[in-house]
C-alpha positions as CSV (number, residue, x, y, z in Angstrom):
1,I,-29.7,152.0,220.8
2,S,-29.5,148.4,222.1
3,G,-30.9,149.5,225.5
4,T,-33.8,151.1,223.8
5,V,-34.6,148.0,221.7
6,G,-34.2,145.8,224.8
7,S,-37.1,147.7,226.5
8,L,-39.5,146.5,223.9
9,G,-42.0,143.9,225.0
10,S,-42.0,140.4,223.4
11,N,-45.2,141.1,221.5
12,G,-44.5,144.7,220.6
13,K,-43.5,146.3,217.3
14,L,-40.7,148.8,216.9
15,Y,-41.7,151.8,214.7
16,V,-39.1,154.3,213.5
17,G,-40.0,157.7,212.2
18,F,-38.1,157.9,208.9
19,S,-37.9,161.2,207.1
20,G,-34.8,160.3,205.0
21,G,-32.7,162.9,206.6
22,V,-29.3,162.1,208.2
23,D,-30.7,161.8,211.7
24,S,-33.4,159.3,211.0
25,T,-31.2,157.5,208.5
26,V,-28.5,156.9,211.2
27,L,-31.2,155.9,213.7
28,L,-32.8,153.3,211.4
29,H,-29.4,151.9,210.3
30,S,-28.2,151.6,213.8
31,I,-31.3,149.9,215.0
32,V,-31.4,147.4,212.2
33,Q,-27.9,146.3,213.2
34,C,-29.1,145.1,216.6
35,C,-32.8,144.3,216.0
36,P,-33.4,143.4,212.3
37,E,-36.8,142.0,213.1
38,K,-40.0,143.8,214.3
39,I,-38.9,147.1,212.7
40,I,-41.4,149.2,210.7
41,A,-40.3,152.5,209.2
42,L,-42.9,155.2,209.0
43,H,-42.6,158.0,206.5
44,V,-44.9,161.1,206.1
45,N,-44.9,162.9,202.7
46,H,-46.0,166.4,203.6
47,G,-46.1,167.4,199.9
48,L,-44.5,170.8,200.8
49,E,-41.5,170.5,198.5
50,D,-41.1,169.6,194.9
51,S,-38.8,166.8,195.8
52,A,-41.2,165.3,198.4
53,S,-42.1,162.3,196.2
54,K,-38.4,161.6,195.5
55,W,-37.7,161.6,199.2
56,E,-40.5,159.1,199.7
57,D,-39.1,156.9,197.0
58,H,-35.6,157.2,198.5
59,C,-36.9,156.0,201.9
60,G,-38.6,153.1,200.3
61,Q,-35.5,152.1,198.5
62,F,-33.4,152.4,201.7
63,C,-35.8,150.1,203.5
64,H,-35.8,147.6,200.7
65,L,-32.0,147.5,200.8
66,F,-32.0,146.6,204.5
67,N,-35.2,144.4,204.3
68,I,-37.2,146.7,206.6
69,E,-41.0,147.0,206.4
70,Y,-41.9,150.4,205.1
71,R,-45.1,152.4,205.4
72,S,-45.7,155.8,204.1
73,I,-48.6,158.3,203.8
74,R,-49.2,161.5,201.8
75,A,-50.5,164.0,204.3
76,V,-52.5,167.1,203.6
77,V,-50.9,170.1,205.4
78,S,-52.6,173.4,205.6
79,S,-50.6,176.2,203.9
80,T,-51.9,178.8,206.3
81,G,-50.7,179.5,209.8
82,N,-47.7,177.9,211.4
83,L,-46.5,175.5,208.6
84,E,-44.0,173.7,210.9
85,A,-46.6,173.0,213.5
86,A,-49.1,171.8,210.9
87,A,-46.5,169.4,209.4
88,R,-45.6,168.1,212.9
89,K,-49.2,167.5,213.8
90,A,-49.7,165.5,210.5
91,R,-46.7,163.3,211.4
92,Y,-47.8,162.6,215.0
93,D,-51.4,161.9,213.9
94,Y,-50.1,159.3,211.5
95,F,-47.7,157.8,214.1
96,Q,-50.6,157.5,216.6
97,Q,-52.7,155.7,214.0
98,Q,-49.9,153.1,213.6
99,V,-48.5,152.6,217.1
100,G,-50.5,150.1,219.2
101,S,-50.4,148.6,222.6
102,N,-46.9,147.5,223.8
103,D,-45.3,149.2,220.8
104,L,-42.4,151.5,220.7
105,L,-42.0,154.6,218.5
106,V,-38.4,155.8,218.1
107,L,-37.5,159.2,216.7
108,G,-34.1,160.6,215.6
109,H,-34.0,163.9,217.5
110,H,-30.4,164.7,218.5
111,Q,-28.5,167.0,220.8
112,D,-28.7,170.0,218.4
113,D,-32.5,169.5,218.1
114,Q,-32.7,169.6,221.8
115,L,-30.9,172.9,222.1
116,E,-33.1,174.4,219.4
117,T,-36.2,173.3,221.2
118,I,-35.1,174.7,224.6
119,W,-34.3,178.1,223.1
120,M,-37.6,178.2,221.2
121,R,-39.5,177.5,224.4
122,I,-37.5,180.1,226.3
123,N,-38.3,182.6,223.6
124,S,-42.0,181.8,223.8
125,G,-42.1,182.1,227.6
126,R,-42.7,178.4,228.2
127,G,-39.5,177.8,230.3
128,A,-36.1,176.1,229.8
129,Y,-36.9,172.5,229.3
130,G,-36.3,170.1,226.5
131,M,-37.8,167.0,224.9
132,P,-37.9,163.9,227.2
133,E,-35.8,160.9,226.2
134,S,-38.9,158.7,226.7
135,R,-42.5,159.1,227.5
136,R,-45.9,157.4,227.1
137,F,-47.3,157.8,223.6
138,G,-50.9,158.2,222.7
139,T,-53.7,156.4,224.4
140,K,-52.8,152.8,223.8
141,D,-51.6,150.6,226.8
142,N,-47.8,150.5,227.2
143,A,-47.1,152.5,224.1
144,Y,-44.0,154.6,224.4
145,L,-42.0,157.2,222.4
146,C,-38.2,157.2,222.7
147,R,-35.4,159.5,221.5
148,P,-32.1,157.5,221.9
149,L,-30.0,160.0,220.0
150,L,-30.4,163.0,222.3
151,S,-26.9,162.6,223.7
152,F,-25.3,162.7,220.2
153,S,-24.6,165.9,218.1
154,R,-25.5,166.3,214.5
155,L,-21.7,166.2,213.7
156,Q,-21.4,162.8,215.3
157,L,-24.3,161.5,213.2
158,L,-22.8,162.9,210.1
159,K,-19.5,161.0,210.9
160,Y,-21.5,157.8,211.5
161,A,-23.3,158.2,208.1
162,S,-20.0,158.9,206.4
163,Y,-18.3,155.9,208.0
164,F,-21.0,153.5,206.8
165,G,-21.5,155.2,203.4
166,L,-25.1,156.0,204.0
167,D,-27.1,158.2,201.7
168,W,-29.7,160.7,203.0
169,V,-31.8,163.6,201.7
170,E,-31.5,167.3,202.6
171,D,-34.6,169.4,202.9
172,P,-33.8,172.8,201.3
173,S,-36.4,174.5,203.6
174,N,-34.0,173.9,206.5
175,K,-31.8,176.7,205.2
176,L,-34.5,179.4,205.2
177,L,-33.4,181.8,207.9
178,D,-36.7,183.5,208.2
179,R,-37.9,180.4,210.2
180,Q,-37.0,180.6,213.8
181,R,-35.6,177.1,214.2
182,N,-33.4,177.5,211.1
183,Y,-32.1,180.9,212.4
184,L,-31.2,179.2,215.7
185,R,-29.6,176.3,213.9
186,H,-27.4,178.2,211.4
187,E,-26.8,181.6,213.1
188,F,-27.4,181.9,216.8
189,L,-26.5,178.5,218.3
190,P,-23.2,178.0,216.4
191,K,-22.0,181.3,217.9
192,L,-23.2,180.4,221.3
193,T,-21.7,176.9,221.3
194,H,-18.4,178.4,220.1
195,I,-18.2,180.3,223.4
196,Y,-19.8,177.6,225.5
197,P,-18.8,174.3,223.8
198,D,-20.3,172.1,226.6
199,M,-23.7,173.7,226.3
200,G,-25.2,170.7,224.5
201,Y,-24.4,168.4,227.4
202,A,-25.6,171.0,229.9
203,A,-29.0,171.0,228.0
204,L,-29.3,167.3,228.5
205,R,-29.1,167.7,232.3
206,L,-32.0,170.1,232.3
207,N,-34.5,167.2,232.0
208,E,-32.9,165.5,235.0
209,Y,-34.3,168.0,237.5
């Protein structure tokens, strides 16, 4: 985390995508420990769940507790077509509106997310590659996106959150097994990693070639 923050320019701002889930909660908490200034948390309320407004309030309260600037938006997401893709587009559209030149956007994707992404891309015929740890973001000069938690598993993040007594929200839609990513998360990948326990670290090496 400290290395990620250290790459930020002197005039740049540090934006953190903050859903309120355990991954982004750990990310935001760890960043504020080493860089309490310049941080702006960005939350997108997709309005897809009955508890969405409560999650938005929870994120605001968390940021208030740690004296973090908090910005949120209530997005309109189409209920037709690929819901996950539409929600993702709404998030990234908002992020691009906020992130300017010399700014850094940090997201909480972790090792388990990387595995899910690789298998989804294999299944769709796009090849075996994952999310990059960092890349240019949007069209602004020297604006970057970074994912500093890719080498950590969700279990490790849960242990971190438990150690520091952090509260987070759970999205009930993450348990719906009729969605491809959820099926991979709860059924397929746990069985595969039981047989190949180092598969997560092997996935990280895919992006090195």
